[in-house]
Chimera marker file (.cmm) of the C-alpha trace (Angstrom):
<marker_set name="trace">
<marker id="1" x="-45.308" y="56.397" z="-0.252" r="1" g="1" b="0" radius="0.5"/>
<marker id="2" x="-43.003" y="56.658" z="2.729" r="1" g="1" b="0" radius="0.5"/>
<marker id="3" x="-39.885" y="58.752" z="2.442" r="1" g="1" b="0" radius="0.5"/>
<marker id="4" x="-36.721" y="57.434" z="4.047" r="1" g="1" b="0" radius="0.5"/>
<marker id="5" x="-34.641" y="59.822" z="6.138" r="1" g="1" b="0" radius="0.5"/>
<marker id="6" x="-32.066" y="60.072" z="3.359" r="1" g="1" b="0" radius="0.5"/>
<marker id="7" x="-34.704" y="61.298" z="0.967" r="1" g="1" b="0" radius="0.5"/>
<marker id="8" x="-35.180" y="58.033" z="-0.941" r="1" g="1" b="0" radius="0.5"/>
<marker id="9" x="-38.194" y="55.818" z="-0.947" r="1" g="1" b="0" radius="0.5"/>
<marker id="10" x="-38.108" y="52.360" z="0.648" r="1" g="1" b="0" radius="0.5"/>
<marker id="11" x="-39.449" y="50.876" z="-2.583" r="1" g="1" b="0" radius="0.5"/>
<marker id="12" x="-36.507" y="52.233" z="-4.580" r="1" g="1" b="0" radius="0.5"/>
<marker id="13" x="-34.095" y="50.732" z="-2.043" r="1" g="1" b="0" radius="0.5"/>
<marker id="14" x="-35.786" y="47.350" z="-2.284" r="1" g="1" b="0" radius="0.5"/>
<marker id="15" x="-35.533" y="47.486" z="-6.087" r="1" g="1" b="0" radius="0.5"/>
<marker id="16" x="-31.835" y="48.319" z="-5.852" r="1" g="1" b="0" radius="0.5"/>
<marker id="17" x="-31.270" y="45.367" z="-3.505" r="1" g="1" b="0" radius="0.5"/>
<marker id="18" x="-33.244" y="43.149" z="-5.866" r="1" g="1" b="0" radius="0.5"/>
<marker id="19" x="-31.148" y="44.343" z="-8.832" r="1" g="1" b="0" radius="0.5"/>
<marker id="20" x="-27.923" y="43.733" z="-6.860" r="1" g="1" b="0" radius="0.5"/>
<marker id="21" x="-29.093" y="40.237" z="-5.869" r="1" g="1" b="0" radius="0.5"/>
<marker id="22" x="-30.027" y="39.523" z="-9.488" r="1" g="1" b="0" radius="0.5"/>
<marker id="23" x="-26.601" y="40.669" z="-10.697" r="1" g="1" b="0" radius="0.5"/>
<marker id="24" x="-24.908" y="38.488" z="-8.099" r="1" g="1" b="0" radius="0.5"/>
<marker id="25" x="-27.075" y="35.547" z="-9.157" r="1" g="1" b="0" radius="0.5"/>
<marker id="26" x="-26.141" y="36.093" z="-12.816" r="1" g="1" b="0" radius="0.5"/>
<marker id="27" x="-22.439" y="36.255" z="-11.934" r="1" g="1" b="0" radius="0.5"/>
<marker id="28" x="-22.776" y="33.069" z="-9.885" r="1" g="1" b="0" radius="0.5"/>
<marker id="29" x="-24.581" y="31.339" z="-12.754" r="1" g="1" b="0" radius="0.5"/>
<marker id="30" x="-21.816" y="32.453" z="-15.116" r="1" g="1" b="0" radius="0.5"/>
<marker id="31" x="-19.135" y="31.048" z="-12.818" r="1" g="1" b="0" radius="0.5"/>
<marker id="32" x="-21.044" y="27.768" z="-12.454" r="1" g="1" b="0" radius="0.5"/>
<marker id="33" x="-21.472" y="27.507" z="-16.215" r="1" g="1" b="0" radius="0.5"/>
<marker id="34" x="-17.753" y="28.155" z="-16.749" r="1" g="1" b="0" radius="0.5"/>
<marker id="35" x="-16.980" y="25.421" z="-14.209" r="1" g="1" b="0" radius="0.5"/>
<marker id="36" x="-19.348" y="23.015" z="-15.931" r="1" g="1" b="0" radius="0.5"/>
<marker id="37" x="-17.679" y="23.722" z="-19.290" r="1" g="1" b="0" radius="0.5"/>
<marker id="38" x="-14.267" y="23.092" z="-17.737" r="1" g="1" b="0" radius="0.5"/>
<marker id="39" x="-15.446" y="19.749" z="-16.330" r="1" g="1" b="0" radius="0.5"/>
<marker id="40" x="-16.706" y="18.789" z="-19.787" r="1" g="1" b="0" radius="0.5"/>
<marker id="41" x="-13.275" y="19.600" z="-21.220" r="1" g="1" b="0" radius="0.5"/>
<marker id="42" x="-11.350" y="17.445" z="-18.741" r="1" g="1" b="0" radius="0.5"/>
<marker id="43" x="-13.831" y="14.567" z="-18.534" r="1" g="1" b="0" radius="0.5"/>
<marker id="44" x="-12.116" y="12.571" z="-21.352" r="1" g="1" b="0" radius="0.5"/>
<marker id="45" x="-8.736" y="12.979" z="-19.645" r="1" g="1" b="0" radius="0.5"/>
<marker id="46" x="-10.216" y="11.792" z="-16.357" r="1" g="1" b="0" radius="0.5"/>
<marker id="47" x="-11.754" y="8.760" z="-18.062" r="1" g="1" b="0" radius="0.5"/>
<marker id="48" x="-8.421" y="7.971" z="-19.756" r="1" g="1" b="0" radius="0.5"/>
<marker id="49" x="-6.589" y="8.266" z="-16.424" r="1" g="1" b="0" radius="0.5"/>
<marker id="50" x="-9.095" y="5.952" z="-14.743" r="1" g="1" b="0" radius="0.5"/>
<marker id="51" x="-8.648" y="3.479" z="-17.603" r="1" g="1" b="0" radius="0.5"/>
<marker id="52" x="-4.868" y="3.634" z="-17.203" r="1" g="1" b="0" radius="0.5"/>
<marker id="53" x="-5.153" y="3.028" z="-13.452" r="1" g="1" b="0" radius="0.5"/>
<marker id="54" x="-7.522" y="0.093" z="-14.038" r="1" g="1" b="0" radius="0.5"/>
<marker id="55" x="-5.121" y="-1.468" z="-16.555" r="1" g="1" b="0" radius="0.5"/>
<marker id="56" x="-2.100" y="-0.974" z="-14.299" r="1" g="1" b="0" radius="0.5"/>
<marker id="57" x="-3.961" y="-2.664" z="-11.424" r="1" g="1" b="0" radius="0.5"/>
<marker id="58" x="-4.919" y="-5.534" z="-13.744" r="1" g="1" b="0" radius="0.5"/>
<marker id="59" x="-1.329" y="-5.937" z="-14.929" r="1" g="1" b="0" radius="0.5"/>
<marker id="60" x="0.028" y="-5.973" z="-11.369" r="1" g="1" b="0" radius="0.5"/>
<marker id="61" x="-2.740" y="-8.307" z="-10.216" r="1" g="1" b="0" radius="0.5"/>
<marker id="62" x="-1.939" y="-10.683" z="-13.091" r="1" g="1" b="0" radius="0.5"/>
<marker id="63" x="1.734" y="-10.622" z="-12.130" r="1" g="1" b="0" radius="0.5"/>
<marker id="64" x="0.926" y="-11.408" z="-8.499" r="1" g="1" b="0" radius="0.5"/>
<marker id="65" x="-1.446" y="-14.232" z="-9.475" r="1" g="1" b="0" radius="0.5"/>
<marker id="66" x="1.089" y="-15.592" z="-11.953" r="1" g="1" b="0" radius="0.5"/>
<marker id="67" x="3.812" y="-15.642" z="-9.311" r="1" g="1" b="0" radius="0.5"/>
<marker id="68" x="1.513" y="-17.294" z="-6.770" r="1" g="1" b="0" radius="0.5"/>
<marker id="69" x="0.431" y="-19.923" z="-9.300" r="1" g="1" b="0" radius="0.5"/>
<marker id="70" x="4.013" y="-20.590" z="-10.322" r="1" g="1" b="0" radius="0.5"/>
<marker id="71" x="5.143" y="-20.963" z="-6.694" r="1" g="1" b="0" radius="0.5"/>
<marker id="72" x="2.184" y="-23.235" z="-5.926" r="1" g="1" b="0" radius="0.5"/>
<marker id="73" x="3.113" y="-25.360" z="-8.925" r="1" g="1" b="0" radius="0.5"/>
<marker id="74" x="6.683" y="-25.665" z="-7.682" r="1" g="1" b="0" radius="0.5"/>
<marker id="75" x="5.421" y="-26.742" z="-4.265" r="1" g="1" b="0" radius="0.5"/>
<marker id="76" x="2.631" y="-29.090" z="-5.339" r="1" g="1" b="0" radius="0.5"/>
<marker id="77" x="3.606" y="-30.126" z="-8.858" r="1" g="1" b="0" radius="0.5"/>
<marker id="78" x="-0.005" y="-29.844" z="-10.070" r="1" g="1" b="0" radius="0.5"/>
<marker id="79" x="-0.059" y="-28.322" z="-13.563" r="1" g="1" b="0" radius="0.5"/>
<marker id="80" x="-3.701" y="-27.227" z="-13.111" r="1" g="1" b="0" radius="0.5"/>
<marker id="81" x="-2.604" y="-24.409" z="-10.805" r="1" g="1" b="0" radius="0.5"/>
<marker id="82" x="-0.641" y="-22.830" z="-13.664" r="1" g="1" b="0" radius="0.5"/>
<marker id="83" x="-3.778" y="-21.381" z="-15.341" r="1" g="1" b="0" radius="0.5"/>
<marker id="84" x="-3.370" y="-17.851" z="-13.877" r="1" g="1" b="0" radius="0.5"/>
<marker id="85" x="0.336" y="-17.999" z="-14.753" r="1" g="1" b="0" radius="0.5"/>
<marker id="86" x="-0.358" y="-18.953" z="-18.358" r="1" g="1" b="0" radius="0.5"/>
<marker id="87" x="-3.140" y="-16.388" z="-18.652" r="1" g="1" b="0" radius="0.5"/>
<marker id="88" x="-0.910" y="-13.587" z="-17.354" r="1" g="1" b="0" radius="0.5"/>
<marker id="89" x="1.925" y="-14.714" z="-19.590" r="1" g="1" b="0" radius="0.5"/>
<marker id="90" x="-0.310" y="-14.693" z="-22.649" r="1" g="1" b="0" radius="0.5"/>
<marker id="91" x="-1.817" y="-11.261" z="-21.995" r="1" g="1" b="0" radius="0.5"/>
<marker id="92" x="1.296" y="-9.435" z="-20.747" r="1" g="1" b="0" radius="0.5"/>
<marker id="93" x="2.406" y="-7.901" z="-24.068" r="1" g="1" b="0" radius="0.5"/>
<marker id="94" x="-1.155" y="-6.929" z="-24.977" r="1" g="1" b="0" radius="0.5"/>
<marker id="95" x="-1.741" y="-5.156" z="-21.651" r="1" g="1" b="0" radius="0.5"/>
<marker id="96" x="1.544" y="-3.269" z="-21.844" r="1" g="1" b="0" radius="0.5"/>
<marker id="97" x="0.760" y="-2.236" z="-25.417" r="1" g="1" b="0" radius="0.5"/>
<marker id="98" x="-2.683" y="-0.986" z="-24.347" r="1" g="1" b="0" radius="0.5"/>
<marker id="99" x="-1.115" y="1.034" z="-21.526" r="1" g="1" b="0" radius="0.5"/>
<marker id="100" x="1.380" y="2.531" z="-23.952" r="1" g="1" b="0" radius="0.5"/>
<marker id="101" x="-1.499" y="3.628" z="-26.214" r="1" g="1" b="0" radius="0.5"/>
<marker id="102" x="-3.482" y="5.120" z="-23.338" r="1" g="1" b="0" radius="0.5"/>
<marker id="103" x="-0.567" y="7.075" z="-21.892" r="1" g="1" b="0" radius="0.5"/>
<marker id="104" x="-0.119" y="10.441" z="-23.558" r="1" g="1" b="0" radius="0.5"/>
<marker id="105" x="2.371" y="11.828" z="-21.049" r="1" g="1" b="0" radius="0.5"/>
<marker id="106" x="6.008" y="11.282" z="-22.059" r="1" g="1" b="0" radius="0.5"/>
<marker id="107" x="7.095" y="10.848" z="-18.434" r="1" g="1" b="0" radius="0.5"/>
<marker id="108" x="4.506" y="8.133" z="-17.819" r="1" g="1" b="0" radius="0.5"/>
<marker id="109" x="5.540" y="6.351" z="-21.009" r="1" g="1" b="0" radius="0.5"/>
<marker id="110" x="9.182" y="6.501" z="-19.926" r="1" g="1" b="0" radius="0.5"/>
<marker id="111" x="8.315" y="4.933" z="-16.559" r="1" g="1" b="0" radius="0.5"/>
<marker id="112" x="6.355" y="2.202" z="-18.318" r="1" g="1" b="0" radius="0.5"/>
<marker id="113" x="9.342" y="1.615" z="-20.596" r="1" g="1" b="0" radius="0.5"/>
<marker id="114" x="11.513" y="1.212" z="-17.470" r="1" g="1" b="0" radius="0.5"/>
<marker id="115" x="9.086" y="-1.249" z="-15.862" r="1" g="1" b="0" radius="0.5"/>
<marker id="116" x="8.440" y="-3.355" z="-18.939" r="1" g="1" b="0" radius="0.5"/>
<marker id="117" x="11.819" y="-5.145" z="-18.902" r="1" g="1" b="0" radius="0.5"/>
<marker id="118" x="11.474" y="-5.742" z="-15.149" r="1" g="1" b="0" radius="0.5"/>
<marker id="119" x="8.137" y="-7.507" z="-15.663" r="1" g="1" b="0" radius="0.5"/>
<marker id="120" x="9.523" y="-9.346" z="-18.697" r="1" g="1" b="0" radius="0.5"/>
<marker id="121" x="12.582" y="-10.511" z="-16.746" r="1" g="1" b="0" radius="0.5"/>
<marker id="122" x="10.402" y="-11.757" z="-13.891" r="1" g="1" b="0" radius="0.5"/>
<marker id="123" x="8.210" y="-13.666" z="-16.340" r="1" g="1" b="0" radius="0.5"/>
<marker id="124" x="11.312" y="-15.136" z="-18.017" r="1" g="1" b="0" radius="0.5"/>
<marker id="125" x="12.605" y="-16.336" z="-14.642" r="1" g="1" b="0" radius="0.5"/>
<marker id="126" x="9.244" y="-17.886" z="-13.830" r="1" g="1" b="0" radius="0.5"/>
<marker id="127" x="9.227" y="-19.536" z="-17.283" r="1" g="1" b="0" radius="0.5"/>
<marker id="128" x="12.642" y="-21.018" z="-16.576" r="1" g="1" b="0" radius="0.5"/>
<marker id="129" x="11.531" y="-22.411" z="-13.240" r="1" g="1" b="0" radius="0.5"/>
<marker id="130" x="8.353" y="-23.911" z="-14.704" r="1" g="1" b="0" radius="0.5"/>
<marker id="131" x="10.343" y="-25.451" z="-17.557" r="1" g="1" b="0" radius="0.5"/>
<marker id="132" x="12.805" y="-26.968" z="-15.067" r="1" g="1" b="0" radius="0.5"/>
<marker id="133" x="9.942" y="-28.445" z="-13.055" r="1" g="1" b="0" radius="0.5"/>
<marker id="134" x="8.217" y="-29.791" z="-16.166" r="1" g="1" b="0" radius="0.5"/>
<marker id="135" x="11.478" y="-31.383" z="-17.263" r="1" g="1" b="0" radius="0.5"/>
<marker id="136" x="11.535" y="-33.353" z="-14.023" r="1" g="1" b="0" radius="0.5"/>
<marker id="137" x="14.053" y="-31.095" z="-12.286" r="1" g="1" b="0" radius="0.5"/>
<marker id="138" x="11.694" y="-29.934" z="-9.544" r="1" g="1" b="0" radius="0.5"/>
<marker id="139" x="14.412" y="-29.477" z="-6.927" r="1" g="1" b="0" radius="0.5"/>
<marker id="140" x="16.491" y="-27.358" z="-9.327" r="1" g="1" b="0" radius="0.5"/>
<marker id="141" x="13.412" y="-25.245" z="-10.067" r="1" g="1" b="0" radius="0.5"/>
<marker id="142" x="12.707" y="-24.805" z="-6.347" r="1" g="1" b="0" radius="0.5"/>
<marker id="143" x="16.323" y="-23.903" z="-5.703" r="1" g="1" b="0" radius="0.5"/>
<marker id="144" x="16.324" y="-21.361" z="-8.518" r="1" g="1" b="0" radius="0.5"/>
<marker id="145" x="13.070" y="-19.852" z="-7.216" r="1" g="1" b="0" radius="0.5"/>
<marker id="146" x="14.734" y="-19.392" z="-3.820" r="1" g="1" b="0" radius="0.5"/>
<marker id="147" x="17.759" y="-17.554" z="-5.239" r="1" g="1" b="0" radius="0.5"/>
<marker id="148" x="17.927" y="-13.836" z="-5.856" r="1" g="1" b="0" radius="0.5"/>
<marker id="149" x="17.471" y="-14.418" z="-9.606" r="1" g="1" b="0" radius="0.5"/>
<marker id="150" x="14.250" y="-16.309" z="-8.996" r="1" g="1" b="0" radius="0.5"/>
<marker id="151" x="12.895" y="-13.794" z="-6.503" r="1" g="1" b="0" radius="0.5"/>
<marker id="152" x="12.862" y="-10.756" z="-8.823" r="1" g="1" b="0" radius="0.5"/>
<link id1="1" id2="2" r="1" g="1" b="0" radius="0.2"/>
<link id1="2" id2="3" r="1" g="1" b="0" radius="0.2"/>
<link id1="3" id2="4" r="1" g="1" b="0" radius="0.2"/>
<link id1="4" id2="5" r="1" g="1" b="0" radius="0.2"/>
<link id1="5" id2="6" r="1" g="1" b="0" radius="0.2"/>
<link id1="6" id2="7" r="1" g="1" b="0" radius="0.2"/>
<link id1="7" id2="8" r="1" g="1" b="0" radius="0.2"/>
<link id1="8" id2="9" r="1" g="1" b="0" radius="0.2"/>
<link id1="9" id2="10" r="1" g="1" b="0" radius="0.2"/>
<link id1="10" id2="11" r="1" g="1" b="0" radius="0.2"/>
<link id1="11" id2="12" r="1" g="1" b="0" radius="0.2"/>
<link id1="12" id2="13" r="1" g="1" b="0" radius="0.2"/>
<link id1="13" id2="14" r="1" g="1" b="0" radius="0.2"/>
<link id1="14" id2="15" r="1" g="1" b="0" radius="0.2"/>
<link id1="15" id2="16" r="1" g="1" b="0" radius="0.2"/>
<link id1="16" id2="17" r="1" g="1" b="0" radius="0.2"/>
<link id1="17" id2="18" r="1" g="1" b="0" radius="0.2"/>
<link id1="18" id2="19" r="1" g="1" b="0" radius="0.2"/>
<link id1="19" id2="20" r="1" g="1" b="0" radius="0.2"/>
<link id1="20" id2="21" r="1" g="1" b="0" radius="0.2"/>
<link id1="21" id2="22" r="1" g="1" b="0" radius="0.2"/>
<link id1="22" id2="23" r="1" g="1" b="0" radius="0.2"/>
<link id1="23" id2="24" r="1" g="1" b="0" radius="0.2"/>
<link id1="24" id2="25" r="1" g="1" b="0" radius="0.2"/>
<link id1="25" id2="26" r="1" g="1" b="0" radius="0.2"/>
<link id1="26" id2="27" r="1" g="1" b="0" radius="0.2"/>
<link id1="27" id2="28" r="1" g="1" b="0" radius="0.2"/>
<link id1="28" id2="29" r="1" g="1" b="0" radius="0.2"/>
<link id1="29" id2="30" r="1" g="1" b="0" radius="0.2"/>
<link id1="30" id2="31" r="1" g="1" b="0" radius="0.2"/>
<link id1="31" id2="32" r="1" g="1" b="0" radius="0.2"/>
<link id1="32" id2="33" r="1" g="1" b="0" radius="0.2"/>
<link id1="33" id2="34" r="1" g="1" b="0" radius="0.2"/>
<link id1="34" id2="35" r="1" g="1" b="0" radius="0.2"/>
<link id1="35" id2="36" r="1" g="1" b="0" radius="0.2"/>
<link id1="36" id2="37" r="1" g="1" b="0" radius="0.2"/>
<link id1="37" id2="38" r="1" g="1" b="0" radius="0.2"/>
<link id1="38" id2="39" r="1" g="1" b="0" radius="0.2"/>
<link id1="39" id2="40" r="1" g="1" b="0" radius="0.2"/>
<link id1="40" id2="41" r="1" g="1" b="0" radius="0.2"/>
<link id1="41" id2="42" r="1" g="1" b="0" radius="0.2"/>
<link id1="42" id2="43" r="1" g="1" b="0" radius="0.2"/>
<link id1="43" id2="44" r="1" g="1" b="0" radius="0.2"/>
<link id1="44" id2="45" r="1" g="1" b="0" radius="0.2"/>
<link id1="45" id2="46" r="1" g="1" b="0" radius="0.2"/>
<link id1="46" id2="47" r="1" g="1" b="0" radius="0.2"/>
<link id1="47" id2="48" r="1" g="1" b="0" radius="0.2"/>
<link id1="48" id2="49" r="1" g="1" b="0" radius="0.2"/>
<link id1="49" id2="50" r="1" g="1" b="0" radius="0.2"/>
<link id1="50" id2="51" r="1" g="1" b="0" radius="0.2"/>
<link id1="51" id2="52" r="1" g="1" b="0" radius="0.2"/>
<link id1="52" id2="53" r="1" g="1" b="0" radius="0.2"/>
<link id1="53" id2="54" r="1" g="1" b="0" radius="0.2"/>
<link id1="54" id2="55" r="1" g="1" b="0" radius="0.2"/>
<link id1="55" id2="56" r="1" g="1" b="0" radius="0.2"/>
<link id1="56" id2="57" r="1" g="1" b="0" radius="0.2"/>
<link id1="57" id2="58" r="1" g="1" b="0" radius="0.2"/>
<link id1="58" id2="59" r="1" g="1" b="0" radius="0.2"/>
<link id1="59" id2="60" r="1" g="1" b="0" radius="0.2"/>
<link id1="60" id2="61" r="1" g="1" b="0" radius="0.2"/>
<link id1="61" id2="62" r="1" g="1" b="0" radius="0.2"/>
<link id1="62" id2="63" r="1" g="1" b="0" radius="0.2"/>
<link id1="63" id2="64" r="1" g="1" b="0" radius="0.2"/>
<link id1="64" id2="65" r="1" g="1" b="0" radius="0.2"/>
<link id1="65" id2="66" r="1" g="1" b="0" radius="0.2"/>
<link id1="66" id2="67" r="1" g="1" b="0" radius="0.2"/>
<link id1="67" id2="68" r="1" g="1" b="0" radius="0.2"/>
<link id1="68" id2="69" r="1" g="1" b="0" radius="0.2"/>
<link id1="69" id2="70" r="1" g="1" b="0" radius="0.2"/>
<link id1="70" id2="71" r="1" g="1" b="0" radius="0.2"/>
<link id1="71" id2="72" r="1" g="1" b="0" radius="0.2"/>
<link id1="72" id2="73" r="1" g="1" b="0" radius="0.2"/>
<link id1="73" id2="74" r="1" g="1" b="0" radius="0.2"/>
<link id1="74" id2="75" r="1" g="1" b="0" radius="0.2"/>
<link id1="75" id2="76" r="1" g="1" b="0" radius="0.2"/>
<link id1="76" id2="77" r="1" g="1" b="0" radius="0.2"/>
<link id1="77" id2="78" r="1" g="1" b="0" radius="0.2"/>
<link id1="78" id2="79" r="1" g="1" b="0" radius="0.2"/>
<link id1="79" id2="80" r="1" g="1" b="0" radius="0.2"/>
<link id1="80" id2="81" r="1" g="1" b="0" radius="0.2"/>
<link id1="81" id2="82" r="1" g="1" b="0" radius="0.2"/>
<link id1="82" id2="83" r="1" g="1" b="0" radius="0.2"/>
<link id1="83" id2="84" r="1" g="1" b="0" radius="0.2"/>
<link id1="84" id2="85" r="1" g="1" b="0" radius="0.2"/>
<link id1="85" id2="86" r="1" g="1" b="0" radius="0.2"/>
<link id1="86" id2="87" r="1" g="1" b="0" radius="0.2"/>
<link id1="87" id2="88" r="1" g="1" b="0" radius="0.2"/>
<link id1="88" id2="89" r="1" g="1" b="0" radius="0.2"/>
<link id1="89" id2="90" r="1" g="1" b="0" radius="0.2"/>
<link id1="90" id2="91" r="1" g="1" b="0" radius="0.2"/>
<link id1="91" id2="92" r="1" g="1" b="0" radius="0.2"/>
<link id1="92" id2="93" r="1" g="1" b="0" radius="0.2"/>
<link id1="93" id2="94" r="1" g="1" b="0" radius="0.2"/>
<link id1="94" id2="95" r="1" g="1" b="0" radius="0.2"/>
<link id1="95" id2="96" r="1" g="1" b="0" radius="0.2"/>
<link id1="96" id2="97" r="1" g="1" b="0" radius="0.2"/>
<link id1="97" id2="98" r="1" g="1" b="0" radius="0.2"/>
<link id1="98" id2="99" r="1" g="1" b="0" radius="0.2"/>
<link id1="99" id2="100" r="1" g="1" b="0" radius="0.2"/>
<link id1="100" id2="101" r="1" g="1" b="0" radius="0.2"/>
<link id1="101" id2="102" r="1" g="1" b="0" radius="0.2"/>
<link id1="102" id2="103" r="1" g="1" b="0" radius="0.2"/>
<link id1="103" id2="104" r="1" g="1" b="0" radius="0.2"/>
<link id1="104" id2="105" r="1" g="1" b="0" radius="0.2"/>
<link id1="105" id2="106" r="1" g="1" b="0" radius="0.2"/>
<link id1="106" id2="107" r="1" g="1" b="0" radius="0.2"/>
<link id1="107" id2="108" r="1" g="1" b="0" radius="0.2"/>
<link id1="108" id2="109" r="1" g="1" b="0" radius="0.2"/>
<link id1="109" id2="110" r="1" g="1" b="0" radius="0.2"/>
<link id1="110" id2="111" r="1" g="1" b="0" radius="0.2"/>
<link id1="111" id2="112" r="1" g="1" b="0" radius="0.2"/>
<link id1="112" id2="113" r="1" g="1" b="0" radius="0.2"/>
<link id1="113" id2="114" r="1" g="1" b="0" radius="0.2"/>
<link id1="114" id2="115" r="1" g="1" b="0" radius="0.2"/>
<link id1="115" id2="116" r="1" g="1" b="0" radius="0.2"/>
<link id1="116" id2="117" r="1" g="1" b="0" radius="0.2"/>
<link id1="117" id2="118" r="1" g="1" b="0" radius="0.2"/>
<link id1="118" id2="119" r="1" g="1" b="0" radius="0.2"/>
<link id1="119" id2="120" r="1" g="1" b="0" radius="0.2"/>
<link id1="120" id2="121" r="1" g="1" b="0" radius="0.2"/>
<link id1="121" id2="122" r="1" g="1" b="0" radius="0.2"/>
<link id1="122" id2="123" r="1" g="1" b="0" radius="0.2"/>
<link id1="123" id2="124" r="1" g="1" b="0" radius="0.2"/>
<link id1="124" id2="125" r="1" g="1" b="0" radius="0.2"/>
<link id1="125" id2="126" r="1" g="1" b="0" radius="0.2"/>
<link id1="126" id2="127" r="1" g="1" b="0" radius="0.2"/>
<link id1="127" id2="128" r="1" g="1" b="0" radius="0.2"/>
<link id1="128" id2="129" r="1" g="1" b="0" radius="0.2"/>
<link id1="129" id2="130" r="1" g="1" b="0" radius="0.2"/>
<link id1="130" id2="131" r="1" g="1" b="0" radius="0.2"/>
<link id1="131" id2="132" r="1" g="1" b="0" radius="0.2"/>
<link id1="132" id2="133" r="1" g="1" b="0" radius="0.2"/>
<link id1="133" id2="134" r="1" g="1" b="0" radius="0.2"/>
<link id1="134" id2="135" r="1" g="1" b="0" radius="0.2"/>
<link id1="135" id2="136" r="1" g="1" b="0" radius="0.2"/>
<link id1="136" id2="137" r="1" g="1" b="0" radius="0.2"/>
<link id1="137" id2="138" r="1" g="1" b="0" radius="0.2"/>
<link id1="138" id2="139" r="1" g="1" b="0" radius="0.2"/>
<link id1="139" id2="140" r="1" g="1" b="0" radius="0.2"/>
<link id1="140" id2="141" r="1" g="1" b="0" radius="0.2"/>
<link id1="141" id2="142" r="1" g="1" b="0" radius="0.2"/>
<link id1="142" id2="143" r="1" g="1" b="0" radius="0.2"/>
<link id1="143" id2="144" r="1" g="1" b="0" radius="0.2"/>
<link id1="144" id2="145" r="1" g="1" b="0" radius="0.2"/>
<link id1="145" id2="146" r="1" g="1" b="0" radius="0.2"/>
<link id1="146" id2="147" r="1" g="1" b="0" radius="0.2"/>
<link id1="147" id2="148" r="1" g="1" b="0" radius="0.2"/>
<link id1="148" id2="149" r="1" g="1" b="0" radius="0.2"/>
<link id1="149" id2="150" r="1" g="1" b="0" radius="0.2"/>
<link id1="150" id2="151" r="1" g="1" b="0" radius="0.2"/>
<link id1="151" id2="152" r="1" g="1" b="0" radius="0.2"/>
</marker_set>
């Protein structure tokens, strides 16, 4: 056995380094395990947030498609183009209700409560314009759609 200048053996030093490396590895494994547990805790919240985002995008996309279909109907007069409009109109309340259920944050619910009447008012205006056009008052419907009330 070779003696190091400090009076210790090289083998003992290697064992100490091994023990230190093992301790560091155990600490690292503990930190990784704690991180994994934390991810498991927040995973449901992340999934809920992704679901909320998906439903908001769907609601906005429906509103955009409804407006485009309604405008196309006013320009062309073809009732077939109103399918996206009718679909969005029929599912609006259900989608807002689902969002309300998914949102657990009071601030997010308050913002949704602020936006709900805006969407509802826009749909009501589009309903009015479609009804005018279906009643044979296409020019009145087009005029209304071009006013500030119809452009909400």
